[in-house]
N, C-alpha and C positions, 0 to 999 in steps of 0.2 A: 826191863821196862819199869818205870816208876809211875805209879798210878795214885791219883788223889780221889778218894771216895768222899764226896760231899754229903754229909749226914749229920743230923743232930743227935743220933743215937746209934753208935756202931754195934750195939749188942742186939739189935733187932734181927730176926731170923734172916731176912733178905740180905742185910748188910754183913752178917757173919758169913753167910754162904759166899758172897762175892769176895770177901777177904780170903776165905779158905781156897776158893778156886784160883785166885790170883797167885797165892803163895804156892799152891800145888803145881802151877805152871812156871814157877821160878821167878815170879815178879815181886817187886817191892810195892806195898800198898799202904797208904796212910789215911786214917779217918780224919777229916777236917770239918769242923762245925762251921758251916757257911755264915751263920748268924754272928760268929765271933771274928769274921774276917773284916779287914779294913781295905777299901779300894783307894789306892793312891794314884791319882790321875795326873799325868804330866805330858809335855810335848814329846817326851822320849818314849811314850807308850804306857807308862805307869807301872805300878807294882801291886801285888796283893800281899797283905801282911796278915799273919796268924800268930797270935800270942807274942807279938812284938818282933817276929822274924819274917823275912821275905820268903815267899814260897817260890823256890827255884828248881829248875831241872826236872820238872814233871813232864812226862811224855803224854799222859792222857788223864782225863777226869771223867768220873762216873757221877753225874748229878742225881742225888736222891733227895729231892726237895719237896717238902710238904706243901699242901695247898695254902696254908696260912702264911708261908714264907716265900711265896712265889716271886714277888717283886725283888726283895733283897737277894734271894737265892739266884735268880736269873741275872742280876747285876754282877754277882760274883762269877758266874759262869761266863758271862760276856767278857769280863776282864781277862779271864783265863784264855778265852779265844783270841783276844787282842794280843796276848803274850805268846801266841803260837801253839798253845796246848790243844791237842785234839780232844773234843768233847763228844762223848757217846751220843748225847742229845744236846742240841744247840739251845742257847737261851731263847731264840725265836721259836723253835719247835715246842719247847716247854710252855712258853707263854701262849702260843696259839691253841694248844690242846687244853689249857686250863680255862680259856675263854669259851664257855659253852656255846654261845651264839656264833662266835667267829669260827669255831671248829665245824659247826653245822654248815656255815656258809662255804667253807673251803671244801667240805665233802660234797655238798650239792653242786658246786661249781664244776666238779670233776665227774658228775653223773653217778656218784657212788650211792648205793641204796640207803635211804633214810626214812624214818617215820616223818610224816608231814608235821611241821613245827611252826608255831606262831610265837613271836616275841612281842610282848606288850608291857604296858606300865599302868596307865590310868584306868583301863577297863570300864569306860563309861557305858559301853554296850556289850556286856559280857556274853549275851546270847549270840552275838555276831561271831566271836572267836570260836565258840563251841560249835556253831553251825558249819563254819568253814572246815572243821575237823570231822564233820559227819555226825556230830552229836556225841553225847556221853555214852560210855565212859571215856574220859580223857586223862592224860597224865600231866600233872603240874610239877615243874621243877624250878627251884630257886636258881638264879644264875651262879651262885656260889654254894658249894656243898660237895662232899665226898662220901664214899662208902654207903650211898643210898640215903644219907641225911638230906632233908629238904626236898624229898620226892614223895608225892602222894597221888593216889588214884581217886579221881572224882567220879563216882559211879553213876550218877544220874544228872539230868540237866539242871534241876532245881538246886541240888547241892553244889554243882559246879558254879552256877551263877552266884550263889551266896559267897562261896570262897573267893571268887574273882572280884566281887564287889568289896570284900574285906581287904584284899591285897591292893585293890585300886585306891581305897581310902587312904592308904599310907604310901601310895606311889611306889610300890615295890616292883622292881623288874622281875618278870617271870617268863618262863617258856612253857607253852602248852604243846602237847604232842598227842597224836593219835595213839590209841591203845591197840597194840597188836595182840588181839585176843588169842589167836591160834598159838602164840608162843607160850601161853600160860604163865607160870611163874619161873620159867627157865630162860637162860641165855647161854651163849657160847663165848668163852674167853679164849682168845687166840693170843699167844705170846709171840710177837714178831721180833726177830733179830736180823738186821740187814734186810735182805730180800727173801726171807724164809720164815714161815711159821714153824717154830721149833717145838712147840707144844700146844695142846688145846684141851680144854675140859668143858664139860657141861655143868653149869651151876644152877641149882634149884633152890628156890626160897623155902623157908619153913612154912608149914601149913598155915593158910590164911594170910600170907604176906606175898604180894605180887613182886616184891623186890627180891632179886636173886643173890645179892651181895653176901659173901661169906662173913663179912663183919656184922651182918644183920641176922646171923644164925643159919645161913643157907648151907647146903652140902655140895660136894663136887665129885665128879667121876670122869674118867678118861673117855674120850670119844674119838671117832674118826670124822673128820670134816670133809665136806665136798670140795671139788676143785673151785667152784664158784665162791664158797665161803673163804677158801684160802686166798684166792686172788682179791677178794673184797678186803680182807684184813690187810694184805700187803699194800693195796692201793690206798687204804685209809692212813696207814703209817706214812707213806710217801706224801700224801696230801698235807699232813701235819708237819712234815720235815723231821720226823723222828727215826732214829736207827734202831731203837729198842723201845717197845711199848706193849701194853696190853690193849687189844681191840675187842670190845664187847659187841656181839652180834645177836640179833633176834631172828629166829627162823619164821619169817612171814611167808604167806602163800605166794607172794610175788617174788620171793627170793630173800636173801639175807639183807637185813638193814642194820646199820651201825648206830649203836646207842651212845658209845663213848670211846674215846681214845685216851688211855692213861699213860702218861710219860714216866711214872714211877710205880709200875705195878709190883705188887707183892709177889714173892716167889714161893712162899710156903705152901699155899693152896695148890698151885699148879705142879710143883715138884712132888708133893705128897700124892696127888691124884694120879699123876702120870709116871712117876718114877724116873723122869728125865732130869738130868743134871743141867738145868737151865743156866745156872751161874757159870759153869764151865763154858757153855756156848757163848755167853756174853763176853767173857775174857778172850776166847778164841777169836771172836769177831773183831775186838779191838786190835789184837795182834795183826790180823789180816789188813785192817784199815791202815795201821801204822806202817806195815811193810810196803803198802802201795804208795805211801808218801815219799819214800826214799828214792 
């Protein structure tokens, strides 16, 4: 099997592990910087060029596209799909998961547990949005942001109103969400591959920080998840149209609620915490999917 790994940095832990796993299973894998690809569109279906050469004979592609390169990266993935190359995650799935509001709409449409959320821009009556969420504390998220950047906890009504008025003054799109107090500063990261949660860990934020992201200094430990958490994570992945993703859950009193679905989850934290060879499971899944195509 010949695999293209779309990445701007093949030396990152996750990308090195995917290369190691592919080679260990007897496959050929090449790192291709999607930002250096040219899409040549024609009535014959078009080509994809990298460093002046056409990309040919690839069986599968693993997209590892950063948030800042979503549009260009998904365009490259889409061209590979047009060329008949199997993509672990489709361009549509990646785009849907990166759009914070759209992802919430897709999850809500399927009845998957969510924190109550409000999308707003001008905030002429900030008290209204806060009241709809049951009052402060509330969580504010910018519509673009990763690794916990652009996320803040507004702890009381007056502070929340002031912040909303400030964002309203510059007409900044934001999402307000109810604060799941009982979850504390912890969440559950489920790594979904196909129709299975292959690994799960509990992430806990550093003292004084309600965000649990490892990039913000949080810690991780292996945990057993419930059947409901497992089915929720798988349902969330399906709703996004992703075959491999990280699903972040909060343990609310009413059951698990989905905070985010990540189409390019890091592997270091979850492999270190659980001891599970996630990279191998990803390559094995690609093998299974390709065998089903023949």
